[in-house]
C-alpha positions in Angstrom: 0.0 0.0 0.0 1.3 3.4 -0.9 1.7 5.5 2.3 -0.2 8.8 2.7 3.1 10.6 3.3 4.4 9.4 0.0 1.3 10.4 -1.8 1.4 14.0 -0.6 5.1 14.5 -1.1 4.4 15.6 -4.7 2.4 18.6 -3.5 5.3 19.8 -1.5 7.5 19.6 -4.6 5.0 21.7 -6.4 5.4 24.5 -3.9 9.1 24.1 -3.9 9.3 24.6 -7.7 8.0 28.1 -7.4 11.4 29.1 -6.0 13.5 27.2 -8.5 14.9 30.5 -9.9 16.1 31.8 -6.5 19.7 32.6 -6.2 21.3 30.4 -3.5 24.6 32.3 -3.3 24.1 33.7 0.2 21.7 31.1 1.6 22.2 29.5 5.0 23.1 25.9 4.3 23.9 24.6 7.7 21.6 24.3 10.7 24.4 25.3 13.1 23.3 28.8 12.3 20.2 28.2 14.5 21.9 26.4 17.5 20.5 27.6 20.8 17.2 29.0 19.5 15.4 26.1 21.1 17.2 25.5 24.4 18.8 22.3 25.5 16.9 20.6 28.4 18.5 17.4 29.6 17.9 14.8 30.8 14.6 13.7 29.6 12.5 13.3 32.7 11.5 9.8 33.9 7.7 9.2 34.3 6.9 10.0 38.0 4.2 7.4 38.3 2.1 9.6 40.7 -1.5 9.8 41.7 -3.8 7.9 39.2 -0.8 6.4 37.4 0.8 4.9 40.5 -0.5 1.4 40.1 0.0 1.3 36.3 3.5 2.7 36.7 4.5 0.1 39.3 3.2 -2.7 37.1 5.2 -1.3 34.1 8.4 -1.0 36.2 8.0 -4.7 37.2 7.4 -5.9 33.7 10.1 -3.8 32.0 12.6 -4.8 34.6 12.3 -8.4 33.3 13.1 -7.3 29.7 16.5 -7.4 28.2 18.0 -4.3 26.7 17.1 -5.5 23.2 13.5 -6.2 24.2 13.1 -2.8 25.7 14.4 -1.2 22.5 12.1 -3.4 20.4 8.9 -2.1 21.9 9.8 1.5 21.2 9.9 1.0 17.4 7.2 0.4 14.8 7.0 -2.4 12.3 5.3 -2.8 9.0 1.8 -4.0 10.0 0.4 -7.3 8.7 -3.0 -5.9 9.5 -4.9 -2.6 8.8 -3.4 -0.9 11.9 -1.7 2.4 11.0 1.3 1.2 13.0 2.3 -1.6 15.4 5.0 -1.9 18.0 7.4 -4.6 18.7 6.4 -7.5 21.0 7.9 -9.5 23.9 6.0 -12.8 23.7 7.8 -14.5 26.6 6.5 -11.8 29.0 3.0 -11.6 27.5 3.6 -8.2 25.9 1.8 -8.5 22.5 2.5 -5.0 21.4 0.2 -2.1 20.5 -2.0 -1.5 17.4 -2.2 2.3 16.6 -4.9 3.5 14.2 -6.3 6.8 12.8 -8.1 8.9 13.7 -10.2 11.5 15.6 -13.4 11.2 13.6 -13.7 7.5 13.7 -11.7 4.4 12.8 -10.4 4.8 9.3 -10.3 2.4 6.3 -12.2 -0.5 7.7 -15.7 -2.0 7.7 -18.5 -2.1 10.3 -17.7 1.2 12.0 -19.3 4.7 12.0 -18.1 8.0 10.6 -18.6 10.6 13.4 -18.8 14.3 13.1 -15.4 15.8 12.6 -13.5 18.0 15.1 -14.8 21.2 13.5 -18.4 20.1 14.1 -17.6 19.1 17.7 -16.2 22.7 18.1 -19.3 24.4 16.6 -21.6 22.3 18.8 -20.1 23.8 22.0 -21.6 20.8 23.8 -19.3 19.2 26.4 -21.7 16.4 27.3 -22.2 15.5 23.7 -18.5 15.6 23.1 -17.9 13.1 25.9 -20.6 10.8 24.5 -19.2 11.0 21.0 -15.7 10.1 22.1 -16.9 7.2 24.3 -18.9 5.6 21.5 -16.2 6.2 18.9 -13.4 4.8 21.0 -15.5 1.7 21.9 -15.4 0.9 18.1 -11.6 1.1 18.1 -11.5 -1.3 21.1 -13.9 -3.8 19.5 -11.6 -3.9 16.5 -8.6 -4.5 18.7 -7.0 -1.0 18.4 -5.0 0.1 21.5 -4.2 3.6 20.5 -6.5 6.1 18.9 -4.4 8.6 17.0 -6.3 11.7 18.1 -7.8 14.1 19.0 -6.3 17.1 17.3 -5.5 20.4 19.1 -2.6 21.3 16.8 -3.1 23.0 14.4 -5.0 25.4 16.6 -6.1 27.3 13.4 -3.6 30.1 13.3 -3.5 30.0 9.5 -6.9 30.4 7.9 -5.8 28.4 4.9 -4.5 25.5 7.0 -5.3 22.1 5.4 -5.9 20.4 8.8 -7.8 23.0 10.7 -11.0 20.9 10.3 -9.6 18.1 12.4 -9.3 20.4 15.5 -12.1 21.9 17.5 -11.5 25.7 17.5 -9.1 28.5 16.9 -9.6 29.5 20.5 -7.4 27.7 23.1 -10.0 27.7 25.8 -12.7 26.2 23.7 -10.3 23.7 22.2 -9.0 22.8 25.6 -12.4 22.3 27.1 -13.5 20.0 24.3 -10.2 18.0 24.1 -10.5 17.4 27.8 -13.9 15.7 27.4 -12.8 13.9 24.3 -9.9 12.3 26.0 -12.0 11.4 29.0 -14.5 9.7 26.7 -11.8 7.9 24.7 -10.0 6.6 27.7 -13.2 5.7 29.5 -13.7 3.2 26.7 -10.3 1.6 27.5 -8.4 3.1 24.5 -5.2 5.2 24.7 -5.7 8.7 23.4 -2.7 10.1 21.4 -3.4 13.9 21.3 -1.7 15.6 18.5 0.3 17.4 16.9 2.7 18.7 19.6 3.3 21.6 18.9 3.0 24.6 16.6 2.0 22.5 13.6 0.0 25.3 11.9 0.5 24.7 8.2 0.9 21.8 5.8 3.2 23.4 3.3 6.8 22.4 3.9 5.9 20.2 6.9 8.4 17.6 5.7 11.9 18.1 4.3 12.2 18.1 0.5 15.4 16.9 -1.2 16.3 17.2 -4.9 19.3 17.5 -7.1 20.1 19.6 -10.1 20.4 16.5 -12.3 17.1 14.9 -11.3 14.8 15.0 -8.4 11.1 14.3 -8.4 9.6 15.0 -11.8 13.1 15.3 -13.3 13.4 19.0 -12.5 16.4 20.5 -10.8 16.0 23.3 -8.3 18.7 25.7 -9.3 21.3 26.1 -12.0 23.8 27.1 -9.3 23.6 23.7 -7.7 26.5 21.4 -8.8 25.3 18.3 -10.5 24.3 15.5 -8.2 24.6 17.6 -5.1 21.5 17.2 -2.9 19.7 20.3 -1.9 17.4 19.8 1.0 14.8 22.2 2.1 14.1 21.4 5.8 10.7 21.5 7.4 9.3 24.9 8.2 10.2 26.2 11.6 7.4 27.5 13.8 9.2 30.3 15.7 7.1 30.9 18.8 7.9 33.1 21.7 7.5 31.8 25.3 4.4 33.8 26.2 2.6 32.9 23.0 3.6 29.3 23.4 2.0 29.1 26.9 -1.1 31.2 26.3 -2.1 29.8 22.9 -0.5 26.6 21.7 0.3 24.8 24.9 -3.0 25.7 26.6 -5.2 22.9 25.1 -2.4 20.4 25.5 -2.4 21.2 29.2 -6.1 20.4 29.2 -5.4 17.1 27.4 -2.7 16.1 29.9 -5.0 17.1 32.8 -7.6 14.8 31.4 -5.0 11.9 31.6 -4.0 11.5 27.9 -1.7 8.5 27.9 0.0 9.5 24.7 1.1 12.6 22.8 2.1 12.7 19.1 4.9 15.0 18.2 4.7 17.0 15.0 6.5 17.1 11.6 7.8 20.7 11.6 10.6 22.3 13.5 9.9 24.5 16.5 12.4 27.4 17.0 14.5 25.5 14.4 14.7 22.2 16.2 12.5 19.3 14.9 9.5 18.7 17.0 10.2 15.0 17.7 13.6 15.7 19.2 12.9 19.1 20.7 14.2 19.1 24.2 12.5 22.3 25.2 9.0 21.3 24.1 9.1 17.6 25.1 11.4 17.4 28.1 10.6 20.8 29.6 7.1 21.9 28.6 5.4 18.5 28.3 7.2 16.1 30.7 8.3 18.6 33.3 6.0 21.6 33.4 2.8 19.7 32.5 3.8 16.5 34.4 3.0 14.2 31.4 3.0 10.5 32.5 2.5 8.8 29.1 4.6 8.2 26.0 5.5 10.5 23.1 5.0 8.9 19.7 6.3 10.4 16.5 4.0 11.4 13.7 4.6 8.9 10.8 8.1 9.7 9.5 8.6 12.7 11.7 11.7 11.3 13.4 14.8 13.0 12.0 17.6 11.8 14.3 18.5 8.8 16.5 20.3 9.9 19.6 18.9 13.4 19.5 15.3 12.1 19.4 15.9 9.8 22.3 17.5 12.5 24.3 14.8 14.9 23.2 12.0 12.9 24.8 10.7 10.8 22.0 9.5 7.4 23.3 8.2 5.6 20.3 9.2 5.9 16.6 6.6 5.3 13.9 6.0 3.8 11.5 9.3 2.0 12.1 12.6 2.6 13.8 14.2 2.6 10.4 17.4 4.4 9.8 17.5 6.1 13.2 16.7 3.6 15.9 17.2 0.6 13.6 15.2 -2.5 12.9 14.1 -4.1 16.2 15.5 -0.9 17.9 19.0 -2.3 17.4 20.6 1.1 17.1 19.1 2.1 20.5 20.9 -0.8 22.2 24.1 0.3 20.5 23.5 3.9 21.8 23.2 2.6 25.3 26.2 0.2 25.1 28.5 2.9 23.7 27.3 5.5 26.3 25.5 7.8 23.8 22.3 7.7 25.8 21.9 6.5 29.4 20.2 3.1 29.9 17.7 4.8 32.1 16.4 6.8 29.1 15.7 3.6 27.2 14.1 2.0 30.3 11.9 5.1 30.8 10.8 4.9 27.1 9.7 1.4 27.5 8.1 2.0 30.9 6.0 4.9 29.7 4.7 2.7 26.8 3.9 -0.2 29.1 2.4 2.0 31.8 -0.1 3.4 29.3 -1.1 -0.1 28.4 -1.7 -0.9 32.1 -3.4 2.4 32.8 -6.1 1.7 30.3 -6.6 -1.9 31.5 -5.4 -3.3 28.2 -3.6 -6.2 29.9 -7.0 -7.7 30.7 -9.2 -9.4 27.9 -8.4 -6.9 25.2 -9.9 -7.9 21.9 -7.5 -9.2 19.1 -6.8 -6.9 16.1 -9.6 -7.2 13.6 -8.4 -4.9 10.8 -7.7 -6.8 7.6 -4.9 -5.5 5.5 -6.9 -6.4 2.4 -10.7 -6.4 2.0 -11.0 -8.1 -1.4 -10.0 -11.4 0.2 -11.9 -13.4 2.8 -11.6 -11.9 6.3 -13.3 -12.1 9.6 -16.0 -9.5 9.9 -16.1 -7.9 13.3 -19.1 -5.5 13.8 -17.8 -2.7 16.0 -21.0 -0.6 15.8 -23.3 -0.2 18.8 -27.0 0.7 18.2 -26.7 3.0 21.2 -24.4 5.3 19.1 -27.1 6.2 16.6 -28.6 9.1 18.5 -25.1 10.4 19.3 -24.1 10.4 15.7 -27.3 12.2 14.7 -27.2 14.8 17.5 -23.6 15.5 16.9 -24.3 16.2 13.2 -27.2 18.4 14.1 -25.5 20.5 16.7 -22.5 21.1 14.5 -24.6 23.2 12.1 -24.5 26.9 12.5 -27.4 29.0 11.2 -25.8 32.4 10.2 -28.7 34.0 8.2 -32.4 33.7 8.4 -34.4 36.6 6.9 -38.1 36.8 7.6 -38.1 33.4 9.2 -37.3 31.6 5.9 -36.5 28.6 8.1 -37.9 26.3 9.2 -40.0 25.3 6.3 -43.7 25.6 6.8 -45.5 22.8 4.8 -43.9 23.5 1.4 -45.5 22.2 -1.7 -42.5 22.3 -4.0 -38.8 22.4 -3.2 -36.0 22.7 -5.8 -32.6 21.3 -5.0 -29.3 22.3 -6.6 -25.6 21.8 -6.1 -23.0 19.0 -6.4 -22.9 18.6 -2.6 -26.5 17.4 -2.3 -25.9 13.8 -3.3 -23.8 10.9 -1.9 -20.4 10.4 -3.5 -20.5 7.9 -6.4 -18.1 5.5 -4.8 -17.7 4.4 -1.2 -15.6 1.2 -1.4 -12.9 -0.2 0.8 -11.6 -2.1 -2.2 -10.1 0.9 -3.8 -6.9 0.7 -5.8 -6.4 4.5 -5.7 -6.7 4.6 -1.9 -9.3 7.5 -2.1 -11.5 5.8 0.4 -8.7 5.3 2.9 -7.8 9.0 3.0 -11.3 10.6 3.0 -11.3 11.4 -0.7 -14.9 10.3 -1.2 -16.0 13.5 -3.0 -12.7 14.2 -4.7 -12.3 11.2 -7.1 -13.0 11.8 -10.8 -14.8 15.1 -11.5 -16.8 13.5 -14.2 -18.7 16.6 -15.6 -15.9 19.2 -15.3 -12.5 18.3 -16.8 -10.6 21.1 -15.2 -10.0 19.3 -12.0 -6.7 17.5 -11.5 -6.4 14.2 -9.7 -6.4 14.1 -5.9 -3.2 15.1 -4.2 -1.7 16.7 -7.2 -4.3 19.4 -6.7 -7.2 18.3 -4.6 -9.1 21.5 -5.4 -11.2 23.7 -3.2 -14.3 21.6 -3.3 -15.4 18.0 -3.3 -17.2 18.1 -6.6 -18.5 14.5 -6.6 -20.9 14.6 -3.6 -21.6 15.7 -0.2 -18.6 16.3 2.1 -18.8 14.5 5.4 -15.1 14.6 6.3 -11.9 16.2 5.1 -9.0 14.4 3.5 -5.9 12.6 4.8 -5.3 10.4 7.8 -8.3 11.9 9.5 -10.6 10.3 6.9 -13.5 8.1 8.1 -15.2 4.9 7.2 -19.0 5.6 7.0 -21.4 2.7 7.5 -23.6 4.6 5.1 -24.0 8.2 4.0 -27.3 10.0 4.5 -26.9 12.7 1.8 -29.2 15.8 1.8 -31.0 14.4 -1.4 -31.6 11.1 0.3 -33.1 12.7 3.4 -35.2 15.2 1.4 -36.7 12.4 -0.6 -37.6 10.6 2.5 -39.2 13.8 3.8 -41.0 14.4 0.5 -42.5 10.9 0.7 -43.6 11.5 4.3 -45.0 15.0 3.9 -46.3 14.8 0.4 -44.4 17.7 -1.2 -42.7 17.6 -4.6 -38.9 17.7 -5.0 -37.1 18.8 -8.2 -33.4 18.7 -8.6 -30.4 19.5 -10.8 -27.0 18.7 -9.3 -24.8 19.4 -12.3 -25.8 22.7 -13.9 -24.0 25.9 -13.0 -27.0 27.9 -14.1 -30.1 25.7 -13.6 -33.6 26.6 -14.6 -35.9 27.1 -11.7 -39.6 26.2 -11.5 -41.2 29.4 -10.4 -43.7 27.5 -8.3 -40.9 26.5 -5.9 -41.5 27.5 -2.3 -37.8 27.5 -1.8 -34.6 26.6 -3.6 -31.9 24.8 -1.7 -28.3 25.0 -2.8 -25.7 22.6 -1.4 -22.0 23.3 -1.9 -18.9 22.5 0.0 -15.3 23.6 0.8 -12.7 20.9 0.9 -9.5 20.7 2.9 -6.9 17.9 3.4 -3.8 16.9 5.2 -0.7 17.4 3.2 -1.8 20.5 1.3 -3.0 23.9 2.5 -6.1 25.4 0.9 -5.8 27.5 -2.2 -8.4 30.0 -1.0 -11.4 30.5 1.3 -14.1 30.5 -1.5 -14.4 29.2 -5.0 -16.0 30.9 -8.0 -17.6 27.8 -9.3 -19.7 27.3 -6.2 -20.4 31.0 -5.9 -21.7 31.1 -9.5 -24.2 28.3 -8.8 -25.5 30.2 -5.7 -25.8 33.5 -7.6 -27.4 31.9 -10.6 -30.0 30.1 -8.5 -30.7 33.3 -6.4 -31.2 35.3 -9.6 -34.1 33.0 -10.5 -35.5 32.1 -7.0 -36.7 34.6 -4.4 -36.3 32.2 -1.5 -32.8 30.7 -1.9 -31.3 28.8 1.0 -27.6 27.9 1.0 -26.1 25.0 3.0 -22.3 24.6 3.0 -20.4 21.6 4.2 -17.2 23.3 5.0 -13.8 21.9 6.1 -12.7 25.2 7.6 -13.4 28.8 7.1 -15.7 29.6 4.1 -16.1 33.2 3.0 -19.6 34.2 1.8 -19.4 37.9 0.9 -19.6 37.3 -2.9 -23.3 36.6 -2.4 -24.4 36.9 1.2 -26.2 40.3 0.7 -28.2 39.1 -2.3 -31.8 39.9 -1.5 -33.1 36.5 -2.6 -30.7 34.6 -0.4 -32.8 34.3 2.7 -31.0 31.7 4.8 -27.5 30.2 5.2 -26.3 27.3 7.2 -22.7 26.3 7.7 -23.0 22.6 8.1 -19.3 21.8 8.6 -18.4 18.0 8.5 -21.3 16.1 10.0 -20.3 12.5 9.4 -22.5 9.8 8.0 -25.8 11.4 9.2 -25.2 14.6 7.2 -28.5 14.7 5.3 -30.7 13.5 8.1 -29.3 16.2 10.3 -29.7 19.0 7.7 -33.3 18.1 7.0 -34.2 17.9 10.7 -33.1 21.5 11.0 -34.6 22.7 7.7 -38.0 21.5 8.8 -37.8 22.6 12.4 -37.7 19.1 14.0 -34.7 20.6 15.9 -33.7 24.2 16.4 -30.1 25.1 15.3 -27.8 25.5 18.3 -24.3 25.6 16.8 -22.1 28.6 17.3 -19.0 29.7 15.3 -15.8 28.3 16.8 -13.8 30.6 14.5 -14.3 33.9 12.8 -15.6 34.3 9.3 -14.1 37.5 7.7 -15.5 39.7 5.0 -12.3 39.4 3.0 -9.5 36.9 3.0 -7.0 39.8 3.6 -8.6 40.4 7.1 -6.8 37.3 8.4 -3.4 38.3 9.6 -1.3 35.1 9.1 -0.1 33.9 5.6 1.4 30.6 4.8 5.2 30.7 5.3 7.3 29.7 2.3 11.0 29.1 1.6 12.5 32.5 0.8 15.7 34.5 0.6 18.6 33.4 2.8 16.3 31.0 4.7 15.3 29.1 1.5 16.8 25.8 2.8 15.4 26.5 6.3 11.9 28.0 5.9 11.0 30.3 8.8 7.5 31.0 10.1 7.7 33.7 12.7 4.7 33.9 15.0 5.0 37.7 15.3 1.3 38.2 15.9 1.8 36.6 19.3 -1.5 35.7 21.0 -3.5 37.8 18.5 -5.2 35.3 16.2 -8.8 35.0 15.0 -11.2 37.1 17.1 -8.5 38.4 19.3 -6.9 40.0 16.2 -10.2 41.3 14.9 -11.0 42.9 18.2 -7.5 44.5 18.5 -7.8 46.0 15.0 -11.5 46.7 15.3 -12.2 44.8 12.1 -15.9 44.0 11.6 -16.2 40.3 10.6 -19.0 38.8 8.6 -19.7 36.3 11.4 -17.9 36.7 14.7 -16.6 34.0 16.9 -19.4 32.5 19.0 -22.2 33.7 16.7 -25.1 31.5 15.7 -28.9 31.9 15.2 -31.7 29.7 16.1 -35.6 29.7 15.7 -36.3 31.6 18.9 -35.0 34.5 20.9 -33.2 34.7 24.2 -32.9 37.4 26.8 -29.9 37.6 29.2 -30.2 39.1 32.7 -28.9 39.0 36.3 -25.1 38.7 35.9 -23.3 37.8 39.1 -19.5 37.6 39.3 -17.5 37.1 42.5 -14.5 35.5 44.0 -15.0 32.3 45.9 -14.8 32.4 49.6 -11.3 32.4 50.9 -9.9 32.5 47.4 -6.1 32.7 47.3 -5.4 35.6 44.9 -1.6 35.7 45.4 0.3 37.0 42.4 1.8 33.6 41.5 0.3 30.2 42.1 0.8 28.8 45.6 3.4 26.0 45.9 1.8 22.7 45.2 2.7 19.4 43.5 3.0 19.1 39.7 0.1 17.0 38.6 -1.1 16.0 35.1 -1.6 19.4 33.5 0.8 21.4 35.6 1.0 22.9 39.0 -2.0 21.7 41.0 -2.9 25.2 42.3 -3.4 26.5 38.8 -6.5 24.4 38.6 -8.0 25.9 41.7 -11.4 27.7 41.3 -11.0 31.3 42.4 -14.1 32.9 41.0 -17.6 32.1 39.8 -20.2 33.7 37.6 -23.8 33.2 36.8 -26.5 34.7 34.6 -30.2 34.0 33.7 -31.3 33.3 30.2 -35.0 33.4 29.2 -36.5 32.0 26.1 -38.7 34.9 24.8 -39.8 33.1 21.7 -42.2 30.3 20.9 -39.8 27.4 20.1 -37.7 25.2 22.5 -34.1 25.6 21.7 -30.6 25.4 23.1 -28.4 28.5 23.8 -24.7 28.7 24.4 -24.0 31.3 26.9 -20.4 32.6 26.7 -18.2 34.3 29.3 -15.3 36.6 28.2 -12.7 38.2 30.4 -10.2 41.0 29.8 -7.0 40.2 31.6 -5.3 43.5 32.2 -2.7 44.1 29.5 -4.0 41.2 27.3 -6.5 40.8 24.4 -9.7 42.8 24.5 -11.6 39.7 25.3 -10.7 36.0 25.9 -13.2 33.2 26.2 -13.1 31.8 29.7 -16.4 29.9 30.1 -19.4 28.6 28.2 -22.6 26.7 29.1 -25.1 25.2 26.7 -28.7 24.9 28.0 -32.0 23.9 26.5 -34.9 26.3 27.4 -38.6 25.9 26.6 -40.6 29.0 25.5 -41.3 31.4 28.4 -38.9 29.5 30.7 -35.6 30.6 32.2 -32.4 28.8 33.0 -29.4 29.9 35.2 -26.0 29.3 33.5 -23.0 29.0 35.8 -19.3 29.4 35.1 -16.2 28.6 37.2 -13.0 30.5 36.7 -9.7 28.8 37.5 -6.5 30.5 38.5 -5.1 29.7 35.1 -8.1 31.2 33.4 -7.4 34.6 35.0 -3.6 34.5 34.7 -1.1 35.4 32.0 2.4 34.0 31.4 5.2 36.1 32.8 8.3 35.2 30.7 10.8 36.8 33.2 9.4 34.9 36.2 8.6 31.8 34.2 5.2 31.6 36.0 1.5 32.2 35.5 0.7 35.5 37.2 -2.6 37.0 38.4 -2.7 40.7 37.6 -3.8 43.0 40.5 -6.7 45.1 39.5 -10.0 45.0 37.8 -11.0 42.3 35.3 -13.9 43.3 33.0 -16.3 40.3 32.5 -19.0 39.9 29.8 -21.6 37.3 29.2 -23.6 36.9 26.1 -24.4 35.1 22.9 -21.2 35.6 21.0 -17.9 37.5 21.3 -19.6 40.6 20.1 -23.2 40.2 21.4 -22.5 40.7 25.1 -25.5 42.3 26.8 -24.2 41.6 30.3 -21.1 43.1 31.8 -19.5 43.1 35.2 -16.2 43.3 37.0 -13.9 41.1 39.1 -11.4 42.7 41.3 -8.1 40.9 42.1 -6.2 42.3 45.0 
């Protein structure tokens, strides 16, 4: 099978070729230029085995102590799987250690049969529903376990979403670290409650796909036969290293490390390190990020596994805190980990480091109870031959799949109550996204199914589209988009497309349905009560997006709207999708951002369109009016840093709504925004410190627990407000609390509560504020610090609809 990494490499070469004419005369060609930018932190800390890990750690120490040096090394490296696992570790049969099966990904088990395709991370984020997030993760992980998978390679909190065009933003929950952290906490709890190891990823600063891997070519050849530069002597390799995410300490702590702290606090037993460099040292052997931030400051007890092919050194990665190399030890740690044993024997790394690597891996296995009656692996390598069919689906997951799909929809426009429909007689349906993809088949020679390319196979009515991976395009033209592309792809048990669900509804309610999925300018029956247009916005691992809108889809919308006075647009979007080309058109009456709902896509959309459920999703990112309103471009190889691309995070903590607020830019749809079919009124805000709250400037001395210093997790303040449903429809509302930390962004999300309220009824929403929520990172003191003074506090329906305001005084 061709690996995903190999299949996306060509796209990186495409971007590299842009710079083929660059003069290399004064380029930096040796990474010694960057030494010291990411500090050395040695030794790599041993797992402490405290608190909830104490028993598992003790068992692991006992088992690992019986292993030979070679056996310890063997379990730290991957092997080529003989099953459908994404990766497998070495085994120690004589001690009953059968190894681990690791498999993708955070939206459901990929590339197998008898599993479900859950709503993607972006839909979880826009649901703002912590309880539903927990249920989704529990049911999803139970399917992994029934298939014999020990390690679920997810969830994603890196990328956070710094780059609007990022190809993998859809896998994560939100551009906001607080929302992302809250939802990753519940996701990990759910995964590990099911007895599966969660491997939260990608640690850290992995914010773009372009140049995520090194690219090597020569003047005389290279991929595609094209040399890079006439100044390069024949047959001399030119390697462009992975892009370096250059992040200052304050930004690292307040943005990118924040959700990982929540993940570790939830007990995540594994962390996956990332492809790119961080302050010019590769992520998987970065001593500062792995030894210091993760294993020391956050008290991480589990093991660090490399992203597939992200290991770039042997001794340095072991010293830098990497515990497991995937997909195999290969060149660096050697087959069976033999190079590791050599490193120990010749004194290059201490034996204690290797022992700790093995102990962390085995402790995670014990911690999740995988030593007791864990199912065998049931992931065939090939599906066109006879294989044992293991049904991992549980009927109890059905309402979770549907509700997750529903609550990930965000209604952003609804003029004159165009929605919900009121007993229509005729609906006209348009757009390529309304139908199921033409092919959903595990037996797929092109591997489209395995990597989520269900809607990006052959664009059979428009020849301009190139094949997948060469240029996946901005849309999935062959059908409704339920997931993005790459290793986060899913394996749907079925796909409820909008057309399917609308036909079922037409049969039940007796209205007529007309459709045209292929025409750019379809004719419209003027008896139509409404015209529905379904489009999508595609994104994938390995390639960043070309833009945040596409003319082809916009033309369909405008052409339908020109002929239909009640045009309703539904977008399945794998990330930000701009709408200003057509949003003000008077005939466009309603718009829903449906995101990536999983296999119940159509059923969810129809339940909202007809008012069976009221929309309750809220934006987990900001939709701008213009692409130029976003402040972070994709970093590319350039000038003297051509061979060592630099991505300077000079915007600091000001991404997404924080940047819009600072610059007073009016977005099209602000962070936290979302409409429903009723109205709510906010009242009675109360904000106060808890009794006997310790408001000392720095956190009181306390043990380091999972997630950092224990006192950082102390509740020091609470808030509450009353929400009244003033309309005539039962609906859910997400109340959001924002704080201004003196000297920081205008507003930062620091609480949310989703409640369902019947017409005329009221509910009290409650928020707790931890010490960490009200602190900022002081670089000089290397500590979280509470500012003395007044903290403005707001509660409302979005980051800009904040009817309630108060104040908290820290003294």
